[in-house]
N, CA, C and O atoms as a DFTB+ gen file, in Angstrom:
576 C
 N C O
     1  1     169.323      57.834      29.142
     2  2     168.014      57.726      28.584
     3  2     167.789      56.377      27.937
     4  3     166.685      55.833      27.965
     5  1     168.848      55.844      27.355
     6  2     168.683      54.541      26.721
     7  2     168.363      53.464      27.738
     8  3     167.669      52.504      27.403
     9  1     168.848      53.588      28.983
    10  2     168.531      52.594      30.002
    11  2     167.057      52.675      30.381
    12  3     166.438      51.653      30.678
    13  1     166.486      53.887      30.373
    14  2     165.055      54.032      30.661
    15  2     164.245      53.417      29.532
    16  3     163.263      52.714      29.769
    17  1     164.663      53.686      28.309
    18  2     163.953      53.161      27.157
    19  2     164.033      51.641      27.137
    20  3     163.025      50.987      26.870
    21  1     165.201      51.055      27.412
    22  2     165.328      49.596      27.396
    23  2     164.519      48.983      28.532
    24  3     163.955      47.900      28.376
    25  1     164.457      49.657      29.660
    26  2     163.643      49.171      30.769
    27  2     162.175      49.217      30.369
    28  3     161.423      48.284      30.654
    29  1     161.773      50.270      29.725
    30  2     160.388      50.394      29.288
    31  2     160.062      49.342      28.236
    32  3     158.996      48.728      28.273
    33  1     160.980      49.135      27.302
    34  2     160.755      48.103      26.287
    35  2     160.664      46.725      26.932
    36  3     159.838      45.897      26.548
    37  1     161.528      46.495      27.918
    38  2     161.493      45.221      28.622
    39  2     160.178      45.064      29.376
    40  3     159.585      43.985      29.382
    41  1     159.726      46.135      30.007
    42  2     158.454      46.096      30.734
    43  2     157.298      45.851      29.768
    44  3     156.395      45.067      30.058
    45  1     157.330      46.514      28.639
    46  2     156.296      46.310      27.621
    47  2     156.315      44.865      27.141
    48  3     155.270      44.234      26.974
    49  1     157.516      44.357      26.923
    50  2     157.645      42.964      26.503
    51  2     157.009      42.031      27.524
    52  3     156.279      41.113      27.150
    53  1     157.278      42.256      28.820
    54  2     156.714      41.410      29.870
    55  2     155.197      41.559      29.967
    56  3     154.478      40.587      30.199
    57  1     154.728      42.783      29.788
    58  2     153.282      42.995      29.802
    59  2     152.616      42.259      28.647
    60  3     151.546      41.672      28.805
    61  1     153.256      42.297      27.497
    62  2     152.696      41.571      26.339
    63  2     152.649      40.074      26.622
    64  3     151.652      39.416      26.328
    65  1     153.702      39.548      27.181
    66  2     153.727      38.117      27.518
    67  2     152.627      37.805      28.534
    68  3     151.892      36.829      28.381
    69  1     152.519      38.631      29.560
    70  2     151.488      38.424      30.582
    71  2     150.093      38.491      29.966
    72  3     149.214      37.699      30.305
    73  1     149.901      39.453      29.053
    74  2     148.605      39.587      28.391
    75  2     148.263      38.336      27.587
    76  3     147.154      37.813      27.695
    77  1     149.199      37.859      26.788
    78  2     148.931      36.685      25.967
    79  2     148.774      35.412      26.812
    80  3     147.986      34.533      26.464
    81  1     149.514      35.314      27.908
    82  2     149.326      34.175      28.807
    83  2     147.946      34.222      29.451
    84  3     147.274      33.198      29.571
    85  1     147.529      35.415      29.862
    86  2     146.194      35.553      30.452
    87  2     145.121      35.252      29.418
    88  3     144.118      34.604      29.717
    89  1     145.339      35.725      28.211
    90  2     144.389      35.456      27.138
    91  2     144.316      33.961      26.856
    92  3     143.230      33.414      26.667
    93  1     145.455      33.309      26.830
    94  2     145.479      31.855      26.623
    95  2     144.804      31.119      27.758
    96  3     144.061      30.169      27.513
    97  1     145.039      31.528      28.992
    98  2     144.395      30.890      30.146
    99  2     142.899      31.102      30.091
   100  3     142.122      30.204      30.417
   101  1     142.495      32.299      29.674
   102  2     141.073      32.588      29.545
   103  2     140.445      31.696      28.485
   104  3     139.336      31.196      28.669
   105  1     141.145      31.496      27.384
   106  2     140.640      30.620      26.327
   107  2     140.525      29.195      26.833
   108  3     139.562      28.498      26.512
   109  1     141.500      28.752      27.627
   110  2     141.433      27.402      28.196
   111  2     140.262      27.287      29.154
   112  3     139.540      26.290      29.154
   113  1     140.078      28.334      29.985
   114  2     138.941      28.332      30.901
   115  2     137.640      28.297      30.119
   116  3     136.712      27.572      30.477
   117  1     137.574      29.091      29.040
   118  2     136.371      29.101      28.211
   119  2     136.128      27.730      27.596
   120  3     134.990      27.262      27.552
   121  1     137.190      27.081      27.120
   122  2     137.052      25.733      26.548
   123  2     136.571      24.747      27.600
   124  3     135.697      23.925      27.325
   125  1     137.133      24.820      28.800
   126  2     136.722      23.927      29.882
   127  2     135.271      24.153      30.268
   128  3     134.517      23.198      30.459
   129  1     134.882      25.409      30.382
   130  2     133.497      25.728      30.730
   131  2     132.550      25.291      29.620
   132  3     131.457      24.794      29.889
   133  1     132.966      25.476      28.386
   134  2     132.137      25.071      27.250
   135  2     131.970      23.554      27.241
   136  3     130.870      23.049      27.014
   137  1     133.052      22.834      27.487
   138  2     132.981      21.367      27.528
   139  2     132.089      20.906      28.680
   140  3     131.316      19.959      28.535
   141  1     132.200      21.583      29.823
   142  2     131.363      21.228      30.979
   143  2     129.889      21.487      30.675
   144  3     129.030      20.677      31.026
   145  1     129.594      22.616      30.021
   146  2     128.201      22.915      29.646
   147  2     127.669      21.898      28.650
   148  3     126.519      21.471      28.750
   149  1     128.507      21.505      27.683
   150  2     128.071      20.513      26.698
   151  2     127.801      19.165      27.363
   152  3     126.816      18.496      27.050
   153  1     128.677      18.777      28.276
   154  2     128.477      17.519      28.996
   155  2     127.177      17.558      29.788
   156  3     126.382      16.619      29.745
   157  1     126.972      18.656      30.510
   158  2     125.770      18.785      31.316
   159  2     124.523      18.820      30.441
   160  3     123.501      18.235      30.798
   161  1     124.596      19.492      29.310
   162  2     123.440      19.552      28.403
   163  2     123.068      18.155      27.921
   164  3     121.888      17.807      27.895
   165  1     124.053      17.352      27.540
   166  2     123.773      15.977      27.106
   167  2     123.219      15.132      28.239
   168  3     122.296      14.341      28.045
   169  1     123.789      15.306      29.422
   170  2     123.328      14.550      30.579
   171  2     121.899      14.930      30.946
   172  3     121.087      14.059      31.257
   173  1     121.585      16.218      30.911
   174  2     120.223      16.626      31.260
   175  2     119.210      16.187      30.212
   176  3     118.053      15.930      30.546
   177  1     119.620      16.096      28.959
   178  2     118.707      15.546      27.943
   179  2     118.375      14.099      28.262
   180  3     117.225      13.676      28.141
   181  1     119.389      13.336      28.673
   182  2     119.169      11.932      29.038
   183  2     118.292      11.823      30.285
   184  3     117.414      10.962      30.356
   185  1     118.527      12.691      31.264
   186  2     117.707      12.691      32.485
   187  2     116.269      13.079      32.160
   188  3     115.332      12.459      32.664
   189  1     116.085      14.089      31.331
   190  2     114.738      14.526      30.963
   191  2     113.987      13.442      30.201
   192  3     112.792      13.246      30.421
   193  1     114.675      12.735      29.308
   194  2     114.034      11.639      28.575
   195  2     113.586      10.547      29.541
   196  3     112.515       9.963      29.379
   197  1     114.401      10.282      30.526
   198  2     114.073       9.279      31.549
   199  2     112.887       9.753      32.381
   200  3     111.958       8.985      32.632
   201  1     112.912      10.988      32.799
   202  2     111.820      11.541      33.615
   203  2     110.509      11.531      32.831
   204  3     109.454      11.247      33.397
   205  1     110.566      11.837      31.541
   206  2     109.362      11.942      30.720
   207  2     108.783      10.586      30.308
   208  3     107.619      10.505      29.916
   209  1     109.576       9.535      30.393
   210  2     109.100       8.203      29.979
   211  2     108.039       7.697      30.961
   212  3     108.089       7.986      32.156
   213  1     107.091       6.942      30.433
   214  2     106.102       6.293      31.296
   215  2     106.827       5.367      32.261
   216  3     107.896       4.848      31.939
   217  1     106.253       5.155      33.443
   218  2     106.899       4.322      34.456
   219  2     107.288       2.953      33.919
   220  3     108.378       2.464      34.216
   221  1     106.434       2.335      33.147
   222  2     106.726       1.006      32.615
   223  2     107.778       0.988      31.522
   224  3     108.216      -0.080      31.093
   225  1     108.184       2.164      31.071
   226  2     109.153       2.258      29.961
   227  2     110.415       3.018      30.350
   228  3     111.099       3.551      29.476
   229  1     110.733       3.079      31.606
   230  2     111.906       3.818      32.064
   231  2     113.196       3.004      31.997
   232  3     114.282       3.576      32.089
   233  1     113.105       1.693      31.839
   234  2     114.314       0.857      31.864
   235  2     115.278       1.227      30.732
   236  3     116.484       1.320      30.962
   237  1     114.773       1.436      29.529
   238  2     115.665       1.762      28.398
   239  2     116.324       3.128      28.555
   240  3     117.542       3.231      28.404
   241  1     115.556       4.191      28.857
   242  2     116.233       5.480      29.078
   243  2     117.186       5.450      30.273
   244  3     118.184       6.169      30.282
   245  1     116.887       4.620      31.286
   246  2     117.801       4.474      32.420
   247  2     119.118       3.865      31.950
   248  3     120.192       4.322      32.344
   249  1     119.037       2.843      31.115
   250  2     120.257       2.219      30.580
   251  2     121.065       3.238      29.776
   252  3     122.294       3.249      29.844
   253  1     120.379       4.090      29.017
   254  2     121.078       5.118      28.239
   255  2     121.755       6.131      29.154
   256  3     122.868       6.576      28.877
   257  1     121.084       6.494      30.242
   258  2     121.699       7.412      31.196
   259  2     122.916       6.762      31.849
   260  3     123.940       7.417      32.039
   261  1     122.811       5.491      32.190
   262  2     123.934       4.784      32.817
   263  2     125.144       4.730      31.886
   264  3     126.283       4.763      32.351
   265  1     124.908       4.646      30.583
   266  2     125.995       4.579      29.600
   267  2     126.565       5.958      29.272
   268  3     127.649       6.061      28.699
   269  1     125.843       7.010      29.630
   270  2     126.274       8.372      29.310
   271  2     127.573       8.670      30.051
   272  3     127.662       8.471      31.262
   273  1     128.566       9.143      29.330
   274  2     129.854       9.470      29.940
   275  2     129.778      10.728      30.785
   276  3     128.907      11.575      30.590
   277  1     130.691      10.835      31.713
   278  2     130.750      12.061      32.518
   279  2     132.183      12.287      32.971
   280  3     132.920      11.349      33.273
   281  1     132.549      13.546      33.008
   282  2     133.842      13.958      33.554
   283  2     133.636      14.927      34.703
   284  3     134.326      14.854      35.719
   285  1     132.679      15.840      34.537
   286  2     132.464      16.873      35.539
   287  2     131.094      16.784      36.203
   288  3     130.874      17.408      37.241
   289  1     130.180      16.029      35.630
   290  2     128.808      15.958      36.145
   291  2     128.483      14.573      36.690
   292  3     127.324      14.159      36.685
   293  1     129.485      13.869      37.151
   294  2     129.296      12.485      37.598
   295  2     128.429      12.383      38.850
   296  3     127.687      11.414      39.015
   297  1     128.519      13.370      39.725
   298  2     127.700      13.330      40.939
   299  2     126.219      13.435      40.578
   300  3     125.392      12.706      41.126
   301  1     125.884      14.337      39.662
   302  2     124.508      14.470      39.206
   303  2     124.037      13.169      38.567
   304  3     122.932      12.701      38.844
   305  1     124.862      12.596      37.727
   306  2     124.512      11.338      37.081
   307  2     124.252      10.255      38.128
   308  3     123.264       9.527      38.029
   309  1     125.115      10.141      39.116
   310  2     124.954       9.107      40.150
   311  2     123.659       9.302      40.933
   312  3     122.961       8.330      41.223
   313  1     123.333      10.534      41.275
   314  2     122.098      10.823      42.003
   315  2     120.892      10.380      41.192
   316  3     119.993       9.721      41.714
   317  1     120.875      10.741      39.917
   318  2     119.715      10.450      39.077
   319  2     119.625       8.973      38.715
   320  3     118.527       8.419      38.657
   321  1     120.752       8.336      38.475
   322  2     120.723       6.892      38.200
   323  2     120.168       6.157      39.418
   324  3     119.328       5.270      39.269
   325  1     120.616       6.508      40.603
   326  2     120.105       5.873      41.817
   327  2     118.615       6.086      41.998
   328  3     117.891       5.168      42.382
   329  1     118.158       7.297      41.722
   330  2     116.738       7.613      41.868
   331  2     115.888       6.783      40.913
   332  3     114.875       6.208      41.311
   333  1     116.298       6.727      39.676
   334  2     115.463       6.048      38.687
   335  2     115.642       4.534      38.707
   336  3     114.758       3.808      38.252
   337  1     116.755       4.049      39.217
   338  2     116.866       2.602      39.463
   339  2     115.814       2.178      40.481
   340  3     115.156       1.150      40.321
   341  1     115.666       2.986      41.531
   342  2     114.665       2.701      42.556
   343  2     113.261       2.737      41.961
   344  3     112.414       1.915      42.310
   345  1     113.017       3.681      41.071
   346  2     111.691       3.783      40.465
   347  2     111.417       2.600      39.537
   348  3     110.315       2.051      39.545
   349  1     112.395       2.210      38.753
   350  2     112.227       1.054      37.863
   351  2     111.987      -0.206      38.691
   352  3     111.134      -1.023      38.344
   353  1     112.738      -0.367      39.788
   354  2     112.554      -1.543      40.655
   355  2     111.160      -1.564      41.272
   356  3     110.526      -2.617      41.338
   357  1     110.681      -0.408      41.722
   358  2     109.339      -0.343      42.304
   359  2     108.274      -0.644      41.258
   360  3     107.293      -1.329      41.548
   361  1     108.460      -0.141      40.055
   362  2     107.518      -0.416      38.965
   363  2     107.499      -1.900      38.631
   364  3     106.432      -2.471      38.408
   365  1     108.666      -2.528      38.595
   366  2     108.741      -3.969      38.326
   367  2     108.063      -4.767      39.431
   368  3     107.411      -5.773      39.153
   369  1     108.206      -4.339      40.668
   370  2     107.574      -5.008      41.794
   371  2     106.055      -4.968      41.659
   372  3     105.389      -5.983      41.861
   373  1     105.515      -3.828      41.325
   374  2     104.072      -3.700      41.130
   375  2     103.624      -4.546      39.937
   376  3     102.570      -5.180      39.982
   377  1     104.418      -4.553      38.882
   378  2     104.088      -5.376      37.721
   379  2     104.018      -6.853      38.068
   380  3     103.145      -7.571      37.579
   381  1     104.932      -7.306      38.909
   382  2     104.902      -8.700      39.350
   383  2     103.643      -8.987      40.151
   384  3     103.054     -10.057      39.998
   385  1     103.220      -8.073      40.992
   386  2     101.986      -8.258      41.756
   387  2     100.791      -8.351      40.825
   388  3      99.897      -9.173      41.025
   389  1     100.782      -7.508      39.810
   390  2      99.646      -7.514      38.862
   391  2      99.582      -8.827      38.093
   392  3      98.505      -9.376      37.862
   393  1     100.760      -9.322      37.699
   394  2     100.785     -10.589      36.957
   395  2     100.331     -11.756      37.826
   396  3      99.638     -12.655      37.352
   397  1     100.716     -11.741      39.076
   398  2     100.413     -12.884      39.943
   399  2      99.005     -12.822      40.522
   400  3      98.491     -13.841      40.981
   401  1      98.370     -11.655      40.511
   402  2      97.016     -11.582      41.056
   403  2      96.008     -11.926      39.968
   404  3      96.327     -11.887      38.780
   405  1      94.839     -12.249      40.367
   406  2      93.793     -12.621      39.420
   407  2      93.173     -13.933      39.823
   408  3      93.444     -14.446      40.909
   409  1      92.328     -14.492      38.945
   410  2      91.595     -15.711      39.316
   411  2      92.499     -16.895      39.640
   412  3      92.175     -17.670      40.540
   413  1      93.602     -17.061      38.949
   414  2      94.467     -18.231      39.177
   415  2      95.687     -17.907      40.027
   416  3      96.240     -18.788      40.685
   417  1      96.102     -16.663      40.016
   418  2      97.297     -16.283      40.769
   419  2      96.946     -15.872      42.178
   420  3      95.783     -15.647      42.513
   421  1      97.949     -15.780      42.973
   422  2      97.706     -15.362      44.354
   423  2      97.641     -13.843      44.404
   424  3      98.261     -13.169      43.581
   425  1      96.925     -13.318      45.326
   426  2      96.831     -11.876      45.503
   427  2      98.016     -11.399      46.333
   428  3      98.546     -12.127      47.174
   429  1      98.404     -10.203      46.084
   430  2      99.488      -9.622      46.874
   431  2      98.982      -9.369      48.282
   432  3      97.853      -8.919      48.474
   433  1      99.800      -9.651      49.239
   434  2      99.422      -9.419      50.635
   435  2      99.460      -7.933      50.944
   436  3     100.032      -7.146      50.189
   437  1      98.856      -7.561      52.041
   438  2      98.898      -6.167      52.472
   439  2     100.337      -5.713      52.704
   440  3     100.695      -4.573      52.408
   441  1     101.147      -6.609      53.232
   442  2     102.550      -6.277      53.491
   443  2     103.295      -6.032      52.178
   444  3     104.114      -5.117      52.093
   445  1     103.019      -6.841      51.158
   446  2     103.683      -6.665      49.858
   447  2     103.247      -5.360      49.202
   448  3     104.065      -4.629      48.644
   449  1     101.952      -5.078      49.276
   450  2     101.453      -3.825      48.706
   451  2     102.024      -2.622      49.454
   452  3     102.363      -1.607      48.846
   453  1     102.128      -2.743      50.761
   454  2     102.710      -1.680      51.564
   455  2     104.178      -1.471      51.199
   456  3     104.645      -0.337      51.103
   457  1     104.894      -2.565      50.998
   458  2     106.307      -2.470      50.610
   459  2     106.446      -1.782      49.253
   460  3     107.350      -0.971      49.050
   461  1     105.550      -2.111      48.330
   462  2     105.586      -1.468      47.009
   463  2     105.302       0.017      47.135
   464  3     105.944       0.833      46.473
   465  1     104.350       0.371      47.976
   466  2     104.004       1.775      48.195
   467  2     105.193       2.535      48.794
   468  3     105.500       3.651      48.376
   469  1     105.845       1.929      49.757
   470  2     107.023       2.552      50.380
   471  2     108.147       2.712      49.352
   472  3     108.833       3.734      49.326
   473  1     108.326       1.697      48.510
   474  2     109.362       1.765      47.470
   475  2     109.073       2.904      46.498
   476  3     109.987       3.628      46.103
   477  1     107.819       3.067      46.112
   478  2     107.455       4.166      45.218
   479  2     107.678       5.515      45.888
   480  3     108.174       6.447      45.255
   481  1     107.322       5.627      47.146
   482  2     107.533       6.887      47.875
   483  2     109.021       7.243      47.920
   484  3     109.405       8.383      47.660
   485  1     109.845       6.258      48.250
   486  2     111.292       6.492      48.329
   487  2     111.846       6.881      46.960
   488  3     112.671       7.788      46.851
   489  1     111.388       6.189      45.921
   490  2     111.849       6.494      44.561
   491  2     111.429       7.905      44.167
   492  3     112.200       8.635      43.543
   493  1     110.214       8.287      44.529
   494  2     109.727       9.629      44.202
   495  2     110.575      10.693      44.899
   496  3     110.917      11.707      44.291
   497  1     110.914      10.471      46.157
   498  2     111.758      11.427      46.882
   499  2     113.143      11.527      46.257
   500  3     113.704      12.617      46.148
   501  1     113.696      10.379      45.844
   502  2     115.007      10.400      45.185
   503  2     114.930      11.135      43.850
   504  3     115.860      11.851      43.478
   505  1     113.824      10.960      43.129
   506  2     113.658      11.656      41.854
   507  2     113.580      13.163      42.066
   508  3     114.060      13.930      41.232
   509  1     112.982      13.592      43.170
   510  2     112.942      15.027      43.481
   511  2     114.350      15.557      43.749
   512  3     114.684      16.668      43.338
   513  1     115.168      14.771      44.431
   514  2     116.559      15.167      44.689
   515  2     117.312      15.284      43.355
   516  3     118.107      16.204      43.162
   517  1     117.056      14.355      42.452
   518  2     117.664      14.400      41.113
   519  2     117.277      15.696      40.405
   520  3     118.129      16.379      39.838
   521  1     115.994      16.029      40.441
   522  2     115.508      17.242      39.786
   523  2     116.162      18.484      40.385
   524  3     116.573      19.389      39.658
   525  1     116.257      18.524      41.713
   526  2     116.889      19.667      42.378
   527  2     118.375      19.768      42.025
   528  3     118.889      20.862      41.794
   529  1     119.055      18.635      41.985
   530  2     120.483      18.636      41.637
   531  2     120.686      19.061      40.189
   532  3     121.630      19.785      39.874
   533  1     119.795      18.607      39.310
   534  2     119.882      18.991      37.898
   535  2     119.679      20.502      37.758
   536  3     120.423      21.167      37.038
   537  1     118.677      21.037      38.443
   538  2     118.402      22.472      38.388
   539  2     119.609      23.273      38.886
   540  3     120.002      24.262      38.268
   541  1     120.192      22.840      40.006
   542  2     121.341      23.542      40.571
   543  2     122.533      23.514      39.612
   544  3     123.228      24.517      39.454
   545  1     122.765      22.375      38.980
   546  2     123.887      22.262      38.033
   547  2     123.659      23.157      36.820
   548  3     124.584      23.824      36.355
   549  1     122.440      23.173      36.312
   550  2     122.126      24.043      35.172
   551  2     122.309      25.511      35.545
   552  3     122.861      26.292      34.769
   553  1     121.848      25.876      36.723
   554  2     121.963      27.265      37.167
   555  2     123.422      27.670      37.321
   556  3     123.818      28.766      36.927
   557  1     124.224      26.764      37.905
   558  2     125.646      27.049      38.107
   559  2     126.353      27.328      36.795
   560  3     127.248      28.171      36.739
   561  1     125.959      26.630      35.739
   562  2     126.618      26.809      34.442
   563  2     125.842      27.724      33.490
   564  3     126.209      27.869      32.324
   565  1     124.777      28.335      33.989
   566  2     124.018      29.260      33.158
   567  2     123.203      28.591      32.077
   568  3     123.018      29.161      31.002
   569  1     122.711      27.389      32.339
   570  2     121.920      26.662      31.356
   571  2     120.424      26.693      31.644
   572  3     119.648      26.032      30.955
   573  1     120.017      27.445      32.644
   574  2     118.598      27.468      32.984
   575  2     117.874      28.395      32.085
   576  3     116.660      28.555      32.211
């Protein structure tokens, strides 16, 4: 009988170890998920600030997004930085046309205006991809 009892005690001991290891792994998973959610929350705040800024004022929030660190959400950051870089560049291009046109400056050619329009269209499409990627990331982590 003592061999049965010692086997049972040994089994209980192993179950306790397994339980605490699983509990510890769960805590680590929870910490990792919490850190990932916090990172994504900060990143989406930066993306939202950039999206909400007027076109002529997106350069500063873009710089802040570029400086934002990432460990797990780097793909989302890269998508959105690329999208808004294109938008800032298109806005600057239009601004240059506005400055150069007028009584003393030259007018923008049809080709230049067309290029600016195409740049804005491309930037807008990239911004939509950013929004979709942000939504998907939030949904995946339960932040929607």
